[in-house]
N, C-alpha and C positions, 0 to 999 in steps of 0.2 A: 504493500500500500504506500503510494508515493508520499502521502502526508505524514507518515510515521517515520520518515527518514529526513535527515538534514536537508535544507534547501539547496538546490543545485548551485545557487549563486555563492554559497558559503564554502570557502576553501578552508579545510581543517589545517591550521598552522600549528606551530609549536605551543602557542598559548592555549588554544582549544584542546590540543592533545593532552596537555597537562591537566586541564580541567576535566576531561573525559576519564582520566585515571583517578582523579580525586585527591583531596588534601584534608589533613587533620588540622583544623585551625581553632583559635580561641574566639568564642562569641563573647562579647563584652557588653554588659548592661549597666555597670557602674564600676567605680574603682575597686569595690569589694566583690563584684559578681563577674567572674570570668570562668567560662566552662568550655571544655573541649568538645567540638562537634566535627563530624566528618561530612564534607561537602563534595558533591560530584555532579558534573554536567551530564544530563541524560543523553542517550544516543541520538534523540531527535534534535539535539542542540537548541531546544526551545524551553527547557525547564531544568531547574537545579534541584537535586535531591539532597536531603541532609538527614542525618540520624540524630534524633532528639531523645532525651531520657525521660520525657514526660510520660506519665502513666497512660497506657493505652494508646500511645502515639509514637511507636518505635521509629517511624520514618515519615517525613513530610516532603512536599515539593513546593516550589514557587516558580511561576512562569517568567520568562525573560520579558514578556510584554507587560508585566506588572512593574518592571524596574524603570525608574525615570532616569537615574544617573548613577555612576560610581565615582566616589571622590577619594583620591589618594591622600595618605598622610593623616595628620591630626586635625582634620577639618571639623569634626563634630566635637561638642562639649565633652562627651563621654571619653573619646580618644585623647582629647587634650588633658583630661584628668589623669591619664596613665602615661603621659609623655615621658616621664622620668623612668618608667619601667620598660617601655617598648619603643624602639626608634620609629620615626615616621615612615621609613621605607618598608616597614613590615605591616603597616596599618592601612586599612581602607574602610570606607563606608558605602554600603549599598542603600540607595535612596529609593523607596517605593512610591508609586503614584498614590494620590488620595491621602487618607489619614493613617495609613498603616505605618507603624514605627520603623525607623531606620534600622539597618542591621550593621553593627560595628564589629569588625573582624581583625584579628591579628594572625598573620601567617608565620610559619616557622623560619622563613628566610625572606630577604628582600626580593630574590628572584621569583619565589613562589607567589608572593603578593603581586608582583608585576604581571605574572602570567594571568592571574585572576582579573586584575584591573584592566589590562589590555584586551583580554578575552571577552569580558562582559561588555566592554565598550563596543567591540566588534559585533557582538550578538545584538546589542541594542540597535546599532546602525542597520543590521540586517533586517530586523523587524520593521524599522522605520521605512525601509526601501521595498518592503513587500507590496505587491499589487493586490487588488481585491480578491483575486482568485486564490493567491497564496494564503491570504488571511483567512479565507473561507476554508481552505484545506486544513490549515492549522487549527481552526475552531473545531472542525470535524474530528481531527486527531485528538485534541484535548478531551472532547466528550467521550470518544472511544476509550481512552485510557481511564477516565473516571468510572465508566460503566463496566469495564472489564475487571470485575472484582477479583477473580483468581489469577489475573495477570498472565493468562496463557496465550494472549494474542488472538483469541476467538471470543465471539459473543453468542451465547445461546438465547433462545426466545425470552426466557425469564429476565436475562440481563438487558435485552432490548426493551422489554416493557418498562423496566426500571429507568433505562436511559430516556425513554419518551417522557416520563414524568419529570425527570431532571431537566429536560430540554423545553419544558413548558407545553407539552403536547398531551392533550387528553383525547386519545384516539380509541375508537371502537376496537375491541380486542380482535374480532374477526378480520377487520380491515388491516390491522397491523400484522396479523399472521399471514394474510395474503401477500403483503409487501415483503415480509420476511422470506416466505417460500420462493417468491419470484427472484429475490436476490441470491438465495442459496443455490447457486448453479451446480455446486459439487454434491448437493443433497446430503450434506454431512450433519445437518441439524444445527449448524453454527455458521456464523458469518465471520470471514477474515479478509484482511487486505482489501482488494478491489470489490469484493462482494459487499462489504460494508459501505463503500463509496456508492455502489449501485443502489443499495437500500436507501442511503441518504438522498440520492438524486430523486428517487421515486417519492420520497417523503416531502421533498422541497420543490416539487414541480410547480412552476409559477404559471398558473392559469391566466393571471392578469397580463403577464408578459407575452404569453402565447397568443392571447386574443389580440393584443396590440400588433404583434408581428404579422398575424394573418391579415390585419387590416391593410397593410402596406405590401405584403408579399403576394404576388399574383399566383405563384404555384404552391404557396404555403410551405415551401421547403427552404427557400433562401430569399434574401433581399438582394436584388441586383444593384449595381452601383447607382443607377438612376432612381430606383425605388428608395434606396437609402438616402440619396440626395433629397428626394421629395420629403421624406420624413424629417430630415434636418432642417429643411426650409420652412415647411408648413406647420410642423408640430413643435419643433425645438426653437424655431425662430432664430436660428444661428445667423449672426451678422458678420460673415467673413467675406473677404474679397473673392476668393475662388472656392466655392462650396464643393466642387467636385474633388479638388486636391485635398481639401479638408476631410471629406468622406473617405478617400483612399487612405489617408494617414490613420484615421480611426480604425479602418478595417485591418491595416497592417499591424496595429498595436493590440487589438482586442480579439481578432478572429483566430480561434485555435486551429482550425482546419487549413492545412497548407493548400489543399485543392481549391477551397473557397477563396483563399487569399490570392491565389494565382488568377482566379476569375474576377478579382475585385468585387467579390460578393460576400454577404454576411449570413451565417447560419443563425439559428435560434440561440445556440450557446454563445456565439460571438456578440449577438445583440444584447443578451443579458450581461455579458462581461462589460460591454460599453456602458450600459445603463447603471451598473453599480460602481463604475470607475469614477475618478474625479471629474472626468469630462461629462459624466451623466449626473453630477451632483447639482443640488439647488444653488450652491455657492458659485458665483461667477469667478472663474479662474483668472480673469483679467484683473481682478481686484486683490489677488493673492500676493503678488510682488509689490514693491514700493511703486505706487502709481500716482501718488498725490504730489502737489507742489510743496516742497519742504523749505522754500525760500521766503515764506511770509514771517512776520513778527511772531514771536513765541505765544503771544496772547491770542492768536488766531486759531489755536489748536485745542482740541480736547486732549487731555494728558492722563494716561493711565496712572492712578494714584492710590497709594496704600495708607491706611490709618493704623496706628499702633503696630507698625510692621514687625516689631520684635516679638509680638505675642503669638503663641501657637494655639491658645485657647481663649477663655474669657478674660476680662480685664479686672477681675477682683482677686483671683488667686491662681491665675493660669501660669503656664510655663513660658518664660522668655528664652529666646534662642536666636543665634545668628542664622539658624535655618530659615527663620521667617524672612530675612532679607534675601537669602539665596532663592527661595521659592518665588518670592514676589518679582525679583529681577529676572528670573528665568521665564516668568509669564509675561515679560515685556513691560512691567511696571517701571515708570520713569520718575516717580516722586515717592520717596520713602520717608518715614518719620522716625525721629530719635528723641525720646523724652529723657533729658539728661539731668542727673542729680549727682551731688558730691558722693564719692566712694572712698573706701579705705586706701591708705598709702598714696594719697594724692592722685588716684586714678578715678576719673568720672565713670559713673555707671548709667546704664540705660534700663529703665523699667517704668511701670505705670505707678506714679507717685501716690502715696497715701493708701496703698493697697498691699496685698500679700503676694503679688506677682514676683517671680524670681528675677534676678538681676544678671545682666551681662556687662562686660567692660565696653566702654565707648570705643576704645582703640580696637577691640576685636570686631565690633560692628563695622567700623570704618575699613578695617583690613578686608573683611568679607565683601563689602560694597566695592572696594577697589578691585577685587579679584573678579567679581561677577557683573559689574556695572554694564559692560558692553559685550557680554556673551551673546545676546540675542538681538541687540539693537545698538547702532552706532550713535544714536542721538542722545542729547544731554540727560543727565540724571540730576534731580533736585533733591537736596537733603533738607527736609523740613525739621528744623531744630527747635524743640521746646526746651528752653534753657532755664534750669532752676539752680545752677551751680554758683559757688562762690567765685570771687574774682580770681583766686589762685587756680582753681580747677578749670575755669574758663580758659586760662592761659594754656593749661595742659591740653584742652580740647583743640585750641588753635594750633598748637604744636603738632598734634596727631594728624589734623587735617592737612597741614603743609607737608609733614614728613612722610605720611603714608600715601596721600593722593598725588603729591608732586606736581607735575605739569598739568595733570588732569583738572586740578582745582582752578576755577576762574578767580584770579586775584585782582584783575583790573578789567576795564571795559575792553572789548575786542580790539579796537584800534587805538586805545589809550586816550581817546578824546571824550568830551562830554557827549553822551548819547542823547538822541532825540526820540528814539523808539527802541523796542526790544530787538535784539538780534534774532535771527531765525534758527530753527533746529539745525539746518544745514551748516550755518556759521558756527554752531556750538557742538558739532560732532566730537565725540570722545571727551566731552567736558563735564565737570561736576559743578553745579551751582549750589550755594548755601542760601537757604531761606531762613531769615531770623531778624533780630533787631540790629539796628546800626546807629552809631553815633553820628548825628548831623546828616548832611546830604551827600550824595555821591559826588556832586559837582565840587564840593569843598576840597575833597582829597585829590581830585584830579587837577584843579587849578592852583593847588598849594595855598589857598587862602583860608583853610580851615583853622579852627581853634587848636591851640597847643595843649593837648590833654596830658599834662605832666604826670598825673596820678595813674594814667592808663585805665581810667574808669569814669563812668558817668552815671548819674541817677536819672532813670526814666520810668514812666508808668508801666505797670504790667498790663499788656494788652489782652484782648479777649481771645487771641489765638493760643494763649497759655491755658490749656484745659484744666489745670489745677484751680484756676480762678472761676471755672464754670461750676455749675451746680452738680458736681459729681456726687456729693451727698450733703446733707444738711449741715454737718460739722464744718466742711470746707467753706460753704456759703457764709455761715456765721463768722468764721475766722476772718474771711476777706472783709466782711462788713465791719468787724470789730477793729481790725487793724487800720482801715481807712487809708490815710496817707502813708502809713508805715509800709504799705504793700509795694512801694517803689523798689525797683531792682537796679543794682549797680552792674555796669557792663564793661568787660575788659576790651580795651581798644584793639588788641590783636585778634580777638574773636570777631569784633565788630567789622574789622577790615576784610574778613572773609566773605562778608555779605555785599554782593555787587548788584545783581539784577533783581533780587527778591527781598527787598526790605519790608519787614512786617510792620504794619501800622494799624491803628484802631479805626474801624469804620464808624462814621457818624451818620452821614447821609450822602446821597449821590452828588448833591450840589457842593457839599463840603469837599468831597474828593476831587471834583472838577476844579475847584478854586485853589485848594491847598496842596494837593498831592502830585507827585511825579508818576510817570508811567511805570517805573520800576518798583513802586511801592504796592505791596500786596496785602489785602485784608482777608481775614479768615472769619467764616460764619459757622455757627452751629446749624444743623439742619433746620431747626425751628426758626431761627433768625433769617435764614435764606428763604424759607417758605413765606415768611411775613413780607419780605421785600417783593417776592414774586406776586403775591396776592395784591399788594398795594400799588406796585409800580413796576410791572414786569418789563415793559418796553424800556424804561430807564435802566433796568438791570442789564438788559441786552446791550444797550449803548455803552454802559459802563464797562462791560466785559469786552468791548471792541477795542479798548485802549489800555485797560489795566487788568491784572489777573486777580481771580478770586479763588480762594480755597474753601471748600465746604466739608465739614467732618461730622461724624455721628454724635448724637447727644451723649453726654456723660451718664445719662440714665440707662444707656444700653450696656449694662454690666455683663450681659451674656455675649457681648461682642456681635450682636445682630447688626444688620445694615438697614439703611433707608434706601428708597428707590433713587438711583442716580439720575433717572430719566428727567425728572422735573427740574433738576439743576442744570443738566445739559440743555434743556429747552430754553433756559435763560442765558445760555452762553458761558456758564461757569466752567473754567478750564480744569481746575484741580479738584475733582470730586473724589474725596478719599474714602475708601471702603475697607472694611476688615477682610483682607484677602483670605484669612484663615477660616472664614465662616461661609460654607457653601450655601447656595440657595438662589432664588430668583434674581436677587440684586446682583450677585456676582456673575450669574448667567448673562445679564444685560451688559455688564462691564466686559466680559469675555467676548460677547457678541459684537459690540461696537468696535473693539480693538482687534477683532479677528482679521480685519482687512489691512491693507497698506503694509505688508510684510510683518505684521504683528509688532511694529516698531514702537508702539506705545504713544504715537501721535496720530490724531485724525483731524484733518483740516475742517474747520467749521463751515457750514453752508455760507454762500456769498452774502445772503441777506442778514447774517449775524456779524459781519466783519467790518461794518462801517458805523461811525459814531452818529450818523444821521439815519440809522435804520428805523423803519416804521414797523418792524416785526413785533407782534405781541403774541406770545405763546398762548395766552388766555383767549385771544380772538384773532386768529391768523388770517381771516378772509381778506383783510384789507392790505396784506403784504404785497409789494410789487412782485410780479411773477407768480402769484398764487395759482397753483394748478393741481387740483385734487385728482387722484387716480383711483380706479377700481382695482381691487385685488381679489381674484377668484381662485380658490384652492380646492381642488377635488382630492380628498384623502382617499386613496385607493386601497392600500394594503400595508401590512406590517410584516417584518421578517425577523425571526429569531430574537424576540424581545426577551430581555433577561428576567429572571425571577426577582421578586421583591426581596430586598435584604432582610435576613432573619425571619423569612416566612415559614409557615408550618411545612413539615415534610409532606410531599405529595400534593401541595396546593398548586393550582394553576391560575395564571393571571387572567382577569377579565378586562381586557384593555379598552380604553377610550382615548381619543386624541383631542387635545385642546389646542386651538391656535389663538395666540394672544398678540395683539398689536400694542406696542408701547411707544408712545410719542407724546405730542401735545394732548391736553386734556380731552379734546373732542375726538381724538383718534384712538384713545386708550380703551380697548374693548376686547372681550373674549368670546369665542364660540367653540362648541365642542360637538363631537360625533356621539352616536349612541355607543354603548359598550358591547363588546363581543364576548359571549359567555364561554368561559373555559378554553381559551385559545390564545396563548402568547407566542405561538410558533409561526403561524401564517394567517393571522386574522385579515378579513377583507371587509371594507366598509363601502366604498364607492359613494361617499357623501360629499356634497359641495357646500363650502362655506364662503360667504362673500363679505367684503369690507370696502368702505370708502376711506381712503387715506388722504387727509387734507394737507399734511406737511410731510411728504415722502422723505425729504432729505434728513429729517430727524427721527424717523420711525425705525423701530426694531421689530422683527417678527420672531416670536418664540413658539416653537412646537413642543408640546409636552405630552408624554404618554403616561397615563395613570392606570392603576389597578382599581377598578370600580368596587366600592364597598357600600352596601346598602345601610349597614348599621353604624359605620363610623367614617372618618375622613378617608378619602381615597389615598392609596399609597403611590409614591413616586416610582416610576419605572425608568424613564429616560427623557432627555430634552435636547433641543438644538436651537440656538439663537443666532440670528444674523441680521445685518442692516437691510432694510427694505431695498436700498439702492444696489445691493449685491445679489438680488434674487435673479436666477436664470429661469426663463419661462419654458413651458413644455413639460414633458414627462421627466421627472427628476427624483432621485433618491436623496433622502435626508439621513445622514449617518449619525445615529444618536450618541449622546454623551451621558456619562454618569452624573450623579449629583455633584461631584467635585470637579466636573468639567473634563474628565479624561474619556478617551474613546472606549466603546464597548463593542468592537466588531464581532460578528457581522450584523448587529442589530440595526435595523433601518426602517424608515417609512418610505412608501412609494406614493408620489403625489403628481398632480398635473396643475400647473399654475398659468394664469393669464393676468396681464396688467393692461388696462385700457383707460382712456380718458373718461373721467366722470362727467356726466352731463347734468346740467341743471343744479349744480352745487353752488 
């Protein structure tokens, strides 16, 4: 069976050979918990087996597709804690997707550690480069191995029945027996190798694809080149210069039959492969690379931004870790937050003040930011510093910023002159900006006319971007009131000098900002304060954000690190909408959806009507906006494929799936519609239901597809979702490749839909 063997693309080198033999390594959970475990790469080169001493669990496996990255050396806090015991060249960390804890390991030698580090990286790259067919084959292989209880490489009918339940199929026993006997060509009473593939193909026969194929194929055996061109032109609405050449290229890439390829024709198998490929996805591939103008001022972009980046859990007693910065930056986040407080031995620490959250060193956070800042995006990173440190430790902070970041740190204006507007993301490539308080104006230090601050400090008011001054709890609120004028803070000049383009200032009102503030001065709003401004003067807020930047962050009352919807803030043009990246859910889905375009670089250019200080756009009433052009969006939800079971569901339970389509945009666009639920079928449910929407401001709208397990007695359970900007939707017959709650892929789970976008009449 092909899917049970390593991918043909994968050359087994010295590293993989060593992994296939296996290694005895130390698994480390803390300085005092280190246990020996035997790890070995399975023959399929897709999973790693390890021997555990847990009761009733003598051996376990984890899939390569579950691994996000492998990090060498003492990069985790746990491995840092044993740095004096084991050298860095023997240590590495396996980082899993989602919320699964990292795996910290110590090998017996540096060479052995290197074999595993390089080998796992190669395997991760192999998974990343798999096409949809290879992913499907691997999925079949994974299920085969799960269901093959006696590990003899064969499956009897009892094991097949168990497998069907595991795969979310509630099939009539007689029907499943018929399929089993049909596939059992050797009449052995078991399925093995290609027989199981045959059984799976019979099980997954796509009647919806077959019907569509027959609509365009005259002989119902193949699509000729002209028939396929017609399909691409009239159904997929492909806008390419030479449609025939485009069609031939798709046939060459996705048609498995050499005979058909030579005839420039497409069989049913090739048609399916095309439809489940990236070319058949609902996401427009033209918007996947960097396609937007990156030469506009920084304030003209939405910027992917994180709140309390150091936290891995809630903000009362959660765990702080440099891992939070690594994960955010690897997701394309371009603005991270550091809450800085005095620490022991004159080393500032980062944690959520006045709480029980653990602490990390400021220098460790900056070191990690320095290492990961530009791994996925070349464009600038903003450090949003909430400073609660003494003058002495502020000096230490400034030293670490200069010493660790070096030339990456923006220490002066780009050209050394007094600026009149923000530089662009393009002009700030590979640069780190500090957002915080600053002594005096930027112009003062550039023209040499500033005050001589001999003391290296100044007294200034605590502004509302300091969240400790927000109503995190009643005690803090009362303390701030009681202190009154005593709540002023002294600021070290060397730290002040690190703030160039993002000087934090208190927001009074829009008129005050226009009269007294410079473009590089940025105000922070709690979500409630931002909502108040939107409700009272939304258009003014849009105009304000056309020349100055705004940061919006979650309320201090969100002790569980939950999030507000970023959409309403983007509707007003707010650039830095900071979310708790560690908290999965609808809000992070929207953030991931917006920033899934433009090479996932963390910057998305705002619509033209939001980029001028004379804009008449009002998100509360967009009809009067210049260029107002509402559109109809029609989505036929056709079918679902291999939907995952609900996490922690009862054994034997089968999903009753329904699909909800949500539009997130300006208030008059925000709406949800859903299909009926399909009873007991998460494997290949079919709906053929049409949902219709009018979208008044397409440039701001996001479309979220959600699959849920219907429950009459309680709240529906989440199954999967996919969110994308309205402007990146491809029309025609398209697959939507679903994501898990934490935003990672769950192949081959998908929805099959048909979309159409037309001009809305009479709106």
